[in-house]
C-alpha positions, 0 to 999 in steps of 0.5 A, spaced: 570 546 467 570 539 464 566 532 464 567 525 462 564 519 462 569 513 462 564 506 462 567 500 466 562 494 463 555 495 460 552 497 467 557 501 471 561 507 469 566 513 472 563 521 470 569 525 472 567 533 473 573 538 472 574 544 475 580 549 474 580 556 478 577 560 472 571 555 473 569 558 479 572 565 482 568 569 479 562 566 483 565 565 489 567 574 488 560 576 487 558 572 493 563 575 498 560 582 495 553 579 496 555 578 504 558 584 504 553 589 501 547 586 505 551 582 512 552 587 518 559 587 520 562 590 526 566 596 526 564 597 518 558 600 514 554 596 509 558 595 503 565 598 506 568 590 508 574 590 505 574 584 500 580 580 504 576 580 511 570 578 507 575 573 504 577 570 510 571 570 515 567 567 509 571 564 503 572 558 504 564 556 506 563 560 499 567 557 495 565 550 498 557 553 496 559 555 489 562 548 488 557 544 490 552 548 487 556 548 479 558 540 481 550 538 482 548 542 476 554 539 471 552 532 474 545 533 473 546 536 466 550 531 463 546 525 465 539 529 462 543 532 456 546 524 454 540 521 456 543 517 461 539 511 464 541 510 470 539 506 476 539 509 484 543 515 484 551 517 482 555 516 488 562 519 490 567 514 487 572 512 494 577 515 490 575 521 490 580 526 494 578 534 494 582 539 499 578 545 498 582 550 502 589 548 500 587 546 492 585 550 486 583 545 481 578 540 483 576 533 480 570 529 482 569 522 480 561 519 481 561 512 480 554 511 476 550 505 475 547 503 469 540 500 467 541 495 461 539 494 455 535 489 453 529 488 448 522 486 449 518 485 443 511 482 444 506 480 439 499 476 438 504 470 438 506 471 444 501 467 449 498 469 456 492 466 460 486 470 462 481 466 466 474 467 467 471 465 473 464 463 473 458 465 476 455 459 480 448 458 483 452 457 489 455 464 489 448 467 487 445 464 493 450 466 499 450 474 496 443 473 496 443 471 503 448 476 506 444 482 503 438 479 506 441 478 513 445 486 512 437 489 511 433 484 516 432 485 522 433 482 529 426 479 532 425 475 538 427 467 537 425 461 541 431 458 540 439 460 540 444 460 534 451 462 533 448 468 530 443 470 535 444 475 541 442 474 547 440 478 553 440 477 560 444 477 567 451 475 568 454 473 575 462 471 577 462 464 579 467 461 584 471 456 582 467 451 585 461 453 581 457 458 586 455 465 585 461 469 588 458 474 594 461 479 592 463 478 585 461 482 578 454 482 577 450 485 570 443 486 571 443 487 563 448 484 559 449 483 552 452 477 549 453 475 542 457 469 541 458 471 533 463 475 535 467 470 540 475 468 539 473 461 542 470 456 539 468 451 545 466 457 548 461 460 542 457 453 542 456 454 549 451 459 547 447 454 541 440 451 542 438 455 549 431 457 551 429 464 555 430 461 562 436 457 561 443 458 565 450 458 561 456 457 564 462 460 560 469 464 561 468 472 558 475 472 558 476 466 553 471 467 549 474 474 547 481 472 548 483 477 553 481 483 549 480 488 556 476 493 551 470 487 549 471 485 557 469 491 559 463 492 555 461 485 557 462 486 564 461 494 565 467 495 568 473 500 566 478 497 561 484 497 567 479 493 571 476 488 567 482 483 565 478 478 570 479 471 568 473 468 572 466 464 570 460 467 569 453 464 570 449 467 565 442 468 565 438 467 558 432 472 560 431 474 551 433 471 545 433 475 538 434 472 532 436 475 525 430 476 520 432 475 514 429 482 509 424 480 505 425 480 497 420 487 495 422 493 492 424 496 498 430 490 499 431 491 492 432 499 492 436 498 499 442 493 495 442 496 488 439 503 489 432 506 487 429 502 481 435 500 479 430 493 479 423 492 478 422 485 480 426 478 483 429 476 476 431 483 474 434 483 482 438 476 481 441 478 474 444 485 478 446 481 483 449 476 479 453 482 475 455 485 481 459 478 483 461 478 475 465 484 476 468 483 483 471 477 479 473 480 474 478 484 479 481 476 481 481 474 474 485 481 472 489 479 478 491 473 476 493 476 468 498 481 472 501 475 475 502 470 469 504 477 465 510 477 469 511 471 469 511 470 462 514 477 460 520 475 465 521 469 462 522 472 455 527 478 457 531 473 461 535 474 467 538 482 467 545 484 468 545 489 473 551 494 477 550 489 483 556 492 487 554 499 486 547 498 487 548 495 494 553 500 496 548 505 494 542 501 497 547 501 504 548 508 503 540 510 503 539 505 509 542 508 516 540 502 519 542 496 515 549 493 515 553 489 509 550 483 511 543 485 511 544 488 504 546 481 502 540 477 505 535 482 501 539 483 495 535 478 491 528 480 492 531 488 492 534 485 485 528 481 484 524 488 484 528 492 480 528 487 474 521 487 474 521 495 475 526 495 469 521 491 465 515 495 466 519 502 464 520 498 458 513 496 456 511 503 458 516 506 453 515 501 447 508 503 448 507 510 450 504 509 456 502 515 460 498 517 466 493 522 465 489 526 471 483 523 469 486 515 470 488 517 477 481 520 478 478 514 475 482 509 481 481 515 486 474 514 485 474 506 486 478 507 492 473 512 495 468 507 493 471 501 496 473 504 503 466 507 503 463 499 502 467 497 508 463 501 513 456 498 509 455 505 505 454 502 498 450 506 493 452 513 495 451 519 490 457 521 485 459 527 488 460 524 494 465 519 492 468 525 487 468 530 493 473 524 498 477 521 491 479 529 490 481 529 497 485 523 496 489 525 490 490 531 495 494 527 499 501 525 497 501 518 501 495 516 497 497 520 491 504 517 489 500 510 491 495 512 486 499 514 480 504 509 480 497 503 481 494 507 475 501 506 471 501 499 472 494 498 470 495 502 464 502 497 463 498 491 464 493 494 459 498 495 454 500 488 454 493 485 455 492 489 448 499 486 445 500 479 446 495 472 445 490 472 450 488 465 451 481 466 455 479 459 459 472 459 463 474 456 470 470 454 476 471 458 483 474 452 485 479 451 479 481 458 479 484 458 487 487 451 485 492 456 480 495 460 486 496 453 490 499 450 485 504 457 486 506 455 491 509 448 489 
């Protein structure tokens, strides 16, 4: 067997693998004899089938299998042993013509797309901005109010607002505003304007007192969501698409009472005995906000780092024709027009992937199990927090993190994210960081400027 590589240009090559009969005939004979030894054939005892008959019945299939295995191994071995950095996968050249039934010698040609060679040197002279977002008093006040609402309670109120929960009775109305005699009636109805989709319907419930009546349209209020309508009107979902106006007579108003700033509240927010007084509580909340903002700062750094590194590398030479052909082969539902339309985005993604891989090689970036577990813990804590389950014990977080890593759809994403995090950490350590303290408003304007 002979393997040769012919470079067409910097990013395209052809790999040719040639077989003579001596390269495969012994393996073909072995497989045919194994078939004769193990596979029952009518009229013959196992191991006594004439070789000519085995060859007649199974020869073409066996030879195709043998050559396919040898071809795949030779292709992989050559690329790995010669450290050829390819893009996509090798593709059989269009001019490869092989007839396994007639020919004894075969020559297979594969088109290769080669990764471009480029340099990326980073040092402290390369400057990338890093924005520290200041924790303002307004942020502290809003976060504190959110916590006090979450751990507060609902109490009877005299006047309703958008956040109130109102109890009362519902009666369906005729188009002229009179109560529909055979219409829908709900004696113990509950209305929560805070969840309304329509602002005009929401405003109708503001500033009301017990005993007052409100005419509103439940269908408009929930934007036609039949599940919410069914719950409000006490109906099955199949009957809930009701577009009539209703009269709501208020019998009770519940308003939010903020939690008191006491030890029980501090424990609910931060965990038991983390803060002993309001000053310690405020400092801890400020730390929590700062950590959240740190994630925003780090995300912004990734955008600025990508911009700086792309500019430093410049446009990369890619085997465009090969890659478009490869993408077309991989996407059965796509056509050449679609591939052309999507190519600019795919090219940009591939260039950035190559730059990240270059950083990883230059700085020996590797993802360890602990890196993946640390990120899985972060994801687990985030998911629990979405359901209001904060400050869970470490063993609960760890258990769920390990479960995430056991699922391929999560594990692959976590591994890729961990690698990207370490790549950016390597970049941050290698370059000069231009730190800037900014307000949240100034920070948000950076993203507005990106859109221009």
